[in-house]
C-alpha positions in Angstrom: 59.1 52.1 16.6 56.3 53.4 18.9 55.7 51.3 22.3 53.8 48.4 21.0 51.4 46.5 23.0 52.4 42.9 23.3 50.2 40.0 24.6 51.8 36.6 25.2 49.7 33.6 26.1 51.5 31.0 28.3 54.4 31.9 30.6 56.4 28.7 29.6 60.0 28.9 28.2 58.8 30.0 24.7 56.7 32.7 26.1 59.2 34.0 28.5 61.8 33.8 26.0 59.8 35.8 23.3 59.0 38.5 26.2 62.6 38.8 26.7 63.4 40.0 22.9 60.2 41.8 23.0 60.7 44.2 25.9 64.4 44.6 24.6 62.8 46.2 21.6 61.0 48.7 23.7 57.6 46.8 23.5 55.1 47.0 26.3 54.8 43.3 27.2 51.9 41.4 29.1 52.1 37.4 29.6 49.0 35.7 30.8 49.5 32.3 32.4 46.8 30.1 33.4 48.9 28.0 35.9 50.2 29.6 39.3 53.6 29.4 38.2 55.5 30.1 35.3 57.5 27.1 33.5 54.8 25.0 31.5 55.8 21.6 31.0 59.4 22.5 32.5 57.7 23.6 35.8 58.8 22.1 39.0 57.5 21.5 42.5 59.3 21.3 45.8 58.5 18.9 48.9 58.7 20.7 52.4 62.5 19.1 53.1 63.8 19.8 49.7 66.2 22.6 49.0 65.5 22.2 45.2 62.7 22.2 43.1 62.1 19.1 40.7 60.6 19.2 37.5 57.1 17.6 37.2 58.4 15.6 34.0 61.7 14.7 34.0 64.2 17.2 32.0 67.6 17.7 31.2 69.8 19.8 28.5 72.3 18.4 26.3 75.8 20.0 25.7 74.4 21.2 22.0 71.3 23.0 23.4 72.9 26.6 22.5 69.9 28.5 22.5 69.2 28.1 26.2 72.7 28.6 26.8 72.8 31.8 25.0 69.9 33.0 27.0 71.4 31.9 30.2 74.6 34.1 29.2 72.5 37.2 28.3 70.8 36.6 31.9 74.1 36.3 33.7 73.0 32.6 34.8 75.4 30.5 32.5 77.5 29.6 35.7 74.5 28.1 37.4 74.2 25.5 34.7 76.2 22.3 35.5 77.0 19.1 33.5 77.1 15.8 35.4 77.4 12.6 33.3 75.0 10.0 34.6 74.6 6.2 33.7 71.8 5.2 30.8 70.9 1.7 30.7 68.4 -0.3 28.5 66.3 -3.2 30.0 67.0 -6.3 28.2 67.0 -10.2 28.7 65.7 -9.2 32.5 68.7 -6.7 33.5 69.9 -3.2 32.7 72.6 -2.9 30.0 74.8 0.3 29.4 73.4 2.1 26.4 75.4 5.0 26.0 78.6 5.1 24.0 80.9 3.0 26.0 83.2 -0.2 25.8 79.9 -2.2 26.8 78.5 -1.8 23.4 81.0 -4.4 22.4 79.1 -6.9 24.4 75.8 -6.1 23.5 73.4 -9.3 23.1 73.7 -9.4 19.2 75.9 -11.0 16.9 79.1 -9.3 15.7 77.7 -8.3 12.3 74.7 -6.6 13.7 76.6 -4.8 16.4 78.8 -3.5 13.6 75.8 -2.6 11.3 74.0 -0.7 14.4 77.2 1.0 14.9 78.1 2.1 11.5 74.4 3.3 10.8 74.7 5.4 14.0 77.9 7.0 12.8 76.2 7.7 9.4 73.3 9.7 11.5 75.5 11.5 13.6 77.9 12.8 10.7 74.5 13.3 8.4 74.1 17.2 8.4 70.6 17.5 7.1 67.6 15.6 7.8 65.5 16.5 4.6 65.9 13.1 2.9 65.2 11.1 6.1 61.9 12.5 6.5 60.8 10.8 3.4 61.2 7.5 5.0 59.7 5.9 8.2 62.2 4.9 11.1 60.8 1.5 11.0 61.7 1.0 7.2 65.4 2.9 7.4 66.3 0.9 10.6 65.4 -2.4 9.2 67.3 -1.8 6.1 70.6 0.1 7.4 70.8 -1.3 11.0 69.4 -5.0 10.1 66.5 -6.5 11.7 68.3 -8.2 14.6 69.5 -4.7 16.0 66.2 -2.7 15.1 63.8 -5.4 16.6 66.2 -6.0 19.8 66.7 -2.1 20.6 64.6 0.5 18.7 61.5 -1.0 17.6 60.5 -1.7 21.2 61.3 2.3 21.9 59.3 3.2 19.4 56.6 1.1 20.3 56.7 2.5 23.8 56.7 5.9 22.9 54.2 6.1 19.7 52.3 2.9 20.3 50.4 1.6 17.2 51.7 4.8 15.5 55.5 3.6 15.7 55.7 2.6 12.1 54.4 5.7 10.6 57.1 8.1 12.4 59.8 9.7 10.0 63.5 8.8 10.2 64.0 12.6 10.7 62.8 12.1 14.0 65.4 9.5 15.1 68.1 11.5 13.5 67.2 14.8 15.4 67.4 12.5 18.9 70.8 11.0 17.7 72.6 14.0 16.4 71.9 16.3 19.5 72.5 13.7 22.3 75.6 14.4 24.4 76.9 12.0 27.2 76.9 15.0 29.9 73.8 16.2 30.6 72.9 19.7 31.9 71.0 20.9 35.0 70.4 24.1 36.7 71.3 24.7 40.2 68.2 24.7 42.0 66.1 23.1 39.7 64.8 24.0 36.1 62.0 26.1 38.0 64.8 28.2 39.9 66.1 29.1 36.3 62.5 30.0 34.7 61.7 32.1 38.0 64.9 34.1 37.6 64.0 34.7 34.0 60.4 35.9 35.2 62.1 38.0 38.0 64.3 39.7 35.2 61.5 40.2 32.8 59.5 41.9 35.7 62.6 44.1 36.6 62.5 45.3 32.6 58.8 46.1 33.0 57.0 43.2 31.9 53.8 42.2 33.4 53.4 38.5 34.2 49.5 37.6 35.2 49.4 34.2 36.7 46.4 32.4 37.3 44.8 34.0 34.3 43.5 32.5 31.3 42.8 33.8 28.3 39.1 32.9 27.2 39.1 34.1 23.7 40.8 36.5 21.0 39.2 38.3 18.3 39.9 41.1 15.7 39.2 44.6 16.9 39.5 48.1 15.2 43.1 48.5 16.2 44.9 44.9 16.7 43.5 42.1 18.6 41.4 41.9 21.7 41.9 39.6 24.5 39.0 38.1 26.4 40.4 38.0 30.2 38.3 37.9 33.2 35.4 39.0 31.6 37.1 42.2 29.9 38.3 43.0 26.6 42.0 44.2 26.6 43.4 45.6 23.3 46.9 44.7 21.8 49.2 45.4 18.7 50.4 41.7 18.7 49.7 38.5 20.2 51.7 35.6 20.8 50.2 32.3 21.5 52.2 29.5 23.0 49.4 27.2 23.4 48.5 23.6 22.3 46.7 23.4 18.7 43.5 22.6 20.2 43.9 25.9 22.4 44.7 27.8 19.7 41.8 27.1 17.6 39.4 27.3 20.7 40.9 30.9 21.7 41.1 32.3 18.2 37.9 33.4 16.6 37.5 32.6 13.2 40.7 30.9 12.7 39.5 27.2 12.6 37.7 28.3 9.4 41.0 29.2 7.5 43.4 26.7 5.4 45.7 27.6 8.4 43.1 26.5 11.0 42.7 23.2 9.4 46.3 22.6 8.9 46.6 23.3 12.9 43.9 21.0 13.5 45.6 18.2 11.4 48.6 18.0 13.6 48.9 15.0 15.9 50.5 15.0 19.6 50.3 12.9 22.4 49.9 13.1 25.9 52.6 12.8 28.6 52.5 11.6 32.5 54.8 10.7 35.0 54.6 9.1 38.4 57.2 10.4 40.8 58.2 8.4 43.9 60.3 9.7 47.1 61.6 6.6 48.2 63.8 5.7 51.4 66.0 3.5 49.6 67.9 3.4 46.1 66.0 1.5 43.3 68.6 0.6 40.7 71.8 -0.6 42.5 74.0 -0.4 39.4 73.4 3.8 39.6 71.6 3.9 36.4 69.9 7.1 35.8 67.7 6.6 32.9 66.4 3.0 32.3 64.7 2.6 28.9 62.0 0.1 29.2 61.3 -2.0 25.9 57.6 -2.3 25.0 56.7 -5.5 23.5 53.0 -4.4 22.3 51.1 -1.2 21.9 48.8 -2.4 24.6 50.3 -1.2 27.9 48.3 -3.9 30.0 50.1 -6.4 28.0 53.8 -5.2 27.8 56.5 -6.1 30.0 56.4 -2.9 31.6 53.3 -0.5 32.0 55.6 2.7 31.1 58.5 3.3 28.9 61.2 5.0 31.1 62.3 4.7 34.7 64.5 7.4 35.7 66.1 7.6 39.1 67.0 11.5 39.4 69.0 11.2 42.5 71.7 8.8 40.3 71.9 12.3 38.1 72.0 14.9 41.0 72.6 14.2 44.6 69.9 13.6 46.8 71.3 15.8 49.6 69.3 18.4 47.7 66.1 16.5 48.1 66.1 16.2 51.7 67.7 12.6 51.6 65.3 11.0 49.2 65.7 8.9 46.3 63.5 10.3 43.6 61.9 8.0 40.9 60.0 9.0 37.8 58.0 6.4 36.2 57.4 8.1 32.4 55.4 7.3 29.7 53.5 9.1 26.8 49.8 8.0 25.6 47.0 9.5 23.8 44.7 11.8 26.0 41.9 9.2 25.3 44.2 6.5 27.0 42.7 5.1 30.4 46.1 6.4 32.2 44.6 9.9 31.8 41.1 8.4 33.3 42.2 6.4 36.1 42.5 8.2 39.8 46.2 9.1 40.9 46.1 6.3 43.4 44.9 3.9 40.7 47.5 4.9 38.4 50.4 4.5 41.1 49.1 1.0 42.0 49.7 0.2 38.2 53.0 1.3 38.2 54.4 0.1 41.4 54.7 -3.8 40.6 57.3 -2.5 37.6 59.7 -1.3 40.8 59.9 -4.8 42.0 60.5 -6.4 38.5 63.7 -3.8 38.4 64.5 -4.5 41.8 63.4 -7.6 43.7 64.3 -6.3 47.0 61.9 -3.4 46.7 59.0 -3.2 49.1 56.3 -0.8 49.5 57.4 0.7 52.8 60.2 2.3 50.9 57.7 5.0 49.5 57.7 7.8 51.8 55.6 10.0 49.2 54.0 10.0 45.6 52.8 12.4 43.2 51.1 12.3 39.7 51.6 14.5 36.7 49.7 14.5 33.5 49.8 16.6 30.6 47.5 15.9 27.5 49.9 17.8 25.0 53.2 16.7 25.5 54.8 15.1 22.5 53.9 16.0 18.7 53.6 13.0 16.5 55.4 13.9 13.0 54.5 12.1 9.8 56.1 11.5 6.6 57.2 14.7 4.9 56.1 16.7 7.9 58.1 19.7 7.1 55.5 20.6 4.4 52.9 20.4 6.9 53.9 22.8 9.5 51.9 25.8 10.2 53.8 29.1 10.0 54.5 31.1 12.8 52.6 34.3 11.4 48.8 33.1 11.1 46.5 34.7 8.9 44.5 36.8 11.8 46.6 40.1 11.5 48.7 40.7 14.5 48.3 36.9 15.7 51.5 34.5 16.1 51.7 31.1 17.1 54.8 29.2 18.5 54.4 25.8 19.9 56.6 22.6 20.2 54.5 21.3 17.2 56.5 23.5 15.0 60.2 22.9 16.2 60.5 19.6 14.1 62.6 18.1 13.2 63.9 18.9 17.0 62.6 17.1 19.9 60.3 19.1 22.1 62.2 20.8 25.2 63.1 24.0 26.9 66.1 24.6 24.2 63.9 24.4 21.1 61.1 26.2 23.0 63.5 29.4 23.7 64.7 29.0 19.9 61.0 29.3 18.6 59.8 31.8 21.1 63.0 34.1 19.8 62.2 33.6 16.3 58.7 34.3 16.7 59.5 37.4 18.7 61.9 38.4 15.6 59.0 37.9 13.1 56.5 39.8 14.9 58.9 42.6 15.5 59.7 42.5 11.6 56.0 43.0 10.4 54.8 46.4 9.6 52.6 47.9 12.4 
């Protein structure tokens, strides 16, 4: 194969992983990234006193995330992945309750028949090898029937409402299956933070000849006489292949003529919601029982009327030592909402004020002077929302525009978004693009 010119739009995990395989095949690769750093939704930041970077949006790997580990092996970086076992809990009846597999499951605030039904249903899902039949039924319907109303309404329905709001009863059971079957008790992290992993991958790509242009937004792409032309910084740059790793909306905005095709209408029909995190650096620990991840149940889709204004409280330094973060106790307050939600309209300070009272609810001793610093991170495209029989509606990686390919978290279904599946789909897209006739 001649030295094909490849453009990749987006320097997140998918784009970087695809570049790894493109350059190995002898291609000339240029990555365009609008942000000032590589990483996408997995990117991190670093305060002055910290040794490690911290993810803007909380992140970890499961022991079953084989694609990311395979890439780390190829990079010679596998030995920098560590696997602590943190404590995860569920806020119920005014207190945290251990929620991972442990003897405490025998003391859940449920009747014994409900505990047994929930355990058997969970075992069935863990041992079920295929999700295909489960995408034909909603999680709401399946769990009510097989786990029973008591267990479902006490534990799972509040989590679905917290994540998907009024769409909670439309999500297929395949979504829940994927989250259950891949979950592990030990959670993986990268020494130095996930940004360190992504920076190392970018450094190795550059050493192999890949060009990574940061702070560079692709303004459009169109078919040209020989391949595709990208509009970048007011110029047209020609490529043989283009892989976009952007959101559905940005793909349709950039690709001239794509929106008017059946493929484009399929892309436009995909649903997603945004994600946000308020991150606090505290002077004292918040959760005295050393919980890392605290699921907060939603009593209603209206955040202003729910018991908590967000769905997850994560004390990162109950997972990774605070010595990496200058002694700070790191707290995430995370939520998923539509980009039109007021959480995307409020000022950062107003959003912080909205979330602070929840910290007192979890720990009545909490005082505002515990807060050393805070940050707010928001992303309008953070979580795909699948529907029944969703596999029939996922757009292919190869688009109808010759030479244009698309790899996004909207296409990793039934798996959940995250760096492992970003790596998988990025490398799969590279294989498809390399297999096409020039």
